[in-house]
C-alpha positions, 0 to 999 in steps of 0.5 A: 355937611359932615360935622363929626365922625366917630370910628371904633371897633373896626380894623385898627380902631379899638373900643375907644376909637377916634372922634373927628369933631369940628369938621369944616368945609375943608379938612386935611388929615395926615397919617402914615400908611397903615394908620387907618385912613382907608378905614375912614374913607371906606366908612364914609363910602358905605356907612351901613356896611355891617363892620361899621355898626359901631361907627357914626357920621353926624350931619349938620341939621341931620341932612346927609349929602351924597358922598363921593369917595376916592380911594383904592376901592374907588379905583378897583370899582371903576378900573379893570372892567374894560369900561367906565360909567359915563359922567354927565355934565352940562356940555351941550348947553349954551352960555345962556342956558348954563346961566339960567341953570346957574341962577336957578341953582343960586335961587335953590341955594337961597331957598335951602339956606332960608329953609335951613335957618328956619329949621334951625330956629324951629329946632331951637324953639322945640328945644326951648319948649322942651327945656321949659317943660323939663324945668316945670316937670322938675319943679312941680315934682319937688314943690308939689308931689314931694311936698304932699306925697305923705298925705295925698300919695294915693290921690296921685296914683297913676301920676307917680313919675315926674312926666306923668305928674306934670301931664296930669297937673296940666290936664287938671289945670285945664279941666278941674273946676271943683270947689277949693277945700282947705288942707285940713279938710282934705287931710281929714277926708283922705284918712277915710277915703284914700288908701284901703276901701273903708268899712262900716263903723258901728255907732257908739251907743248913747245913754239916758240919764234923766232919772239919775238927774231926777234922783239928784234933785229930790228934796229928800236929800235936803230934808231934816228927818226927825220924829214927832215933836208932841211926844214927851221924849221929843224935847230931850231927843231934839235938845240933845240932837240925838235923833239919828242915834236914838233911831239907830239904837231902836234896833238894839232894843229887845223884848225885855226891859233891859237897856242895851246900852246901860244894862238897867231895867229902864225899857218900859212899855211906856218908853217903847210907846213913846219911841214908836210915837216919836218915829211915826209913819212919816219918819219911816216913810222918809227913811224908806224913800231914802233907801229906795232912792239910794238903791236906784241911784247906785244901780243906775249910776253903776250901770252907766259908769260900766257902760261908759268904761266899756265905750272908753276901752273899745274906742281906744282899741279901735284904730279908726275911732271917731271919738275924741278919746282924750277928752272922753277919758278926762270927762269920764274921770271927772264923772267917776269922781263926782259919782263917788262923792254923791254915793258918800253923801247918799250913804251919810243921809241914809245913816243920818236922816236928820242931816242935810246933804246936797248931791252934785249934779252929774248932768253937766258932765254927762252932757259933755260925754254925750256931746262927744259921743254924738259928735263921734256918731255924726262922723261915723254916720258921714264915714258910713255914707262914704262907705256906701258911696265910696267910689264917688266920694273918692273921685270927688276927693281926688279932684279936690286934692288936685284942685287944691295943689293947682291953686297953691301953684297957680302962678307958676302954672299960669306962667308956664302955660302962657310961655309954652303956648306962645312958643308952640304957636311960633313952632307951628308957624315955623313948621308951616314955613319950613314945609313951604320952603321944602316944597319951593325947593322941591319944585325948583329942583325938579325944574333945574333937573328938567333943564339939566336933562335937556343939555347934559352929555357924557362927551364934555367929560371925555373932552376935558379928561383928554385935554388934561392928559395931553396938557401934562404929557400923556399922549399915548392914550385917551378916553373914548366913548365905549361901544356900549352907550353911556360908558368910556374906555381907554384907547391907545393911538392905534385904536387898541384898548390900553387898560391892561398896559397902563402903568400904576401911575397912569392908572391912578392919574386917569382914575383920579381925573375921572373922579374929579369929573364925577365930582363936578357932574353925575353918573346920571342926568339926575345927579348933575345938580345934587349937592355932595361932599368929597372924600379923597384918600391918598390920590398920589400914592403912585405918581411922580413929582410932576403929577403930584403938583398937577393933582394938588393944583386940580384939588386946590381949584376945587378947594377954592370953589368950595371955600367960595361956595361955588358949585355943588360941592359942599365939603372936602375931606382929604387924607394923605400920607405924603408930606410934600403933597399935604404941604402943597395941597394945603398951601393957601396963597395970597389970592385964595385967602377968602373963606373959612380956614381949613382944619388939620389932624394927624392920624397915628397908630400907637401900640397897634391902635389908631389915634388922632390929634387935632391941630385946628387951623394950625397946619402941623405938616410944614416940612419933613425935617419939622415932622421929624422934630414933631415926632421927638416932641410928641414921642409919648403919643406914639409907640416910641419904637422909632425914636432913636432912628428919628434922632439919628435922621435929625442929627444926620440932616442938621450936622451934615449941613450946619453943625460940622463938629467932630465925633470925638469932640462931641463924645468927649463932652459927656462924662458918664460911660453910658452917655458916651455910648449913646452919643457914639451910637447916634453919631455912628448911625450918622456916619454910616448914612441912610444907605446903610440905615434904612428909614424904616429901621426901628429899635423897640426900647423901654421908656427909660432908655428913650428918656436917656437918649432924649437927654443925650440928644439935647446935650449934643446940640448944647455941646455944639453950641446949637441949643438955640436951634434945639429950643426953636424946633422943640418950641421951648420959650426963652423963659423956660430956658432961663428957669432951667439954667437957674435950676441947674445953677442951684 
């Protein structure tokens, strides 16, 4: 069954076009000639025709049915060739045979209905699964990918769209059994492994400081170095504690006897001898030791500090340094301070050998620095191992990252997988059941087709059409079998072919009867039991009132069967421009109220473009007089070019029968000259009558003029005390009337 029709960019339909939605079993579309009805019926007859490339017909469950269209094109195709194709029906069958076929058709309907229900359930489950997948896809994209994109973007290469990311996540969920690492470990490794392929890093050179440590521990620094005590001068030197001063003063003694300090002749050979004896070889040896250790220490420590400074500079400049540069700099700063202190102590000891000094051990600080370098070299070694086996390590890290995010989101993944697996099992089962029903339908349909072939004939169609013709007074021609097997022709009573001498009304009527037989049967034996829909476009354009009633009666019988789900016709779409036919064929009497109510539409052409308005189950066409009022109520939806003529026809119809007020009286009720002239023009049209003012007269006016005419039109009813009729026809409630009166009073 058709669910909707979209028509655009063809004939009078613009790029917006129309949408006919909510189609039911029975559908009525009213529209004047030229508003686009035939375009709709032609499209439904041949939707693949090139000019309809922008149009669309949507079928329930995407199952299209055979569409039989009656319109002008149908008449031209089936009349005028001297013969008509035969229509096969179950004419030769006995009651028992027809009953068997009927029951099997009922079984076929049941199988199809069950299959459709299962297919609908199948489709719903597919959609439910798709909805779950979409939600899961969106959630994982936000909660996992976006969360870890900054750190692990390179690990997600190839899965950087939500759909591919979801699929990869589910794949890893099923297969990835890698050990779970911490987020810190993954981030650390990713800095080395992810991104650009890493390069080898040169290890940081280490150093040996045992000799420095030995010098710092030498006992010489704590030894009080003085001369021999058994020399006469020793007591005085030691008493005055001028050992270092005297020793330094020795350097100033010349070859003569003059004292370099007091400039007296006090430097005797004996004094010199005592000084030499006092500062003996032991003393001089200690001084030499101090000097030697000092020079060695300063050389070693300066070289080491320079080396450590170079390491600091290089590592700070190296973006991928593994050294903890902050700690290193702090340790080095402390070391430099300690070295400066030790140098000062050593210099003091060299100047004053008798002074005891204690050097600060650099071992602890150097151990800390060496530990940092060792840690960095371990990291460098690991990095270089990765470089050596980069691809393996990268793949390993990527799997570890996926493993981590799976564990992080495991509860939600478990729920999703469990839900979708359950739905998929149900879908698989439904798919089998649908296919089973399809095969059952196919088998039973073939059986019905075989039974129908045995009892179908074109003769019953001839008999039924002729019976209908005679019962409604068409006695001068009939349908007879053609000399060519499987065809009909129209023949006069005297045996002559009547096709060329039939009137338009006769041609239309007999063609429509042929169409109705085709709707009940088929153009071949195989088509008799095919489900179909009917599209009937203006079947009574050339018929008189008697035949109009007959055609509407025939259509109403089919409508009853469709509403009761009897036979193979599943849907009817009827288009007409005739108000009386529309009213007659859409009338549902008390005996035919069972079943689904029909839907109604009005098709209009507004400013050269077709538009449509739905009225759902409310029939908008009740009488020609009411239709005129509807044109007034909905004038803004139309072109407005016939609005004055419509007002004239209402006044003519109403006041010629009911109103009966004099023109001068009515005109006198208006105060402005413009309104008087408008009233006079409306009343003058009425007086001239429809004989001098044809129904298709139109006067194109701007919206402002139309509004003025509508105002005068309303006041004509008010001034003649017929406002109640105006409000009733315009469907204005009493509450709105009271509000308008209050507004005017204020």
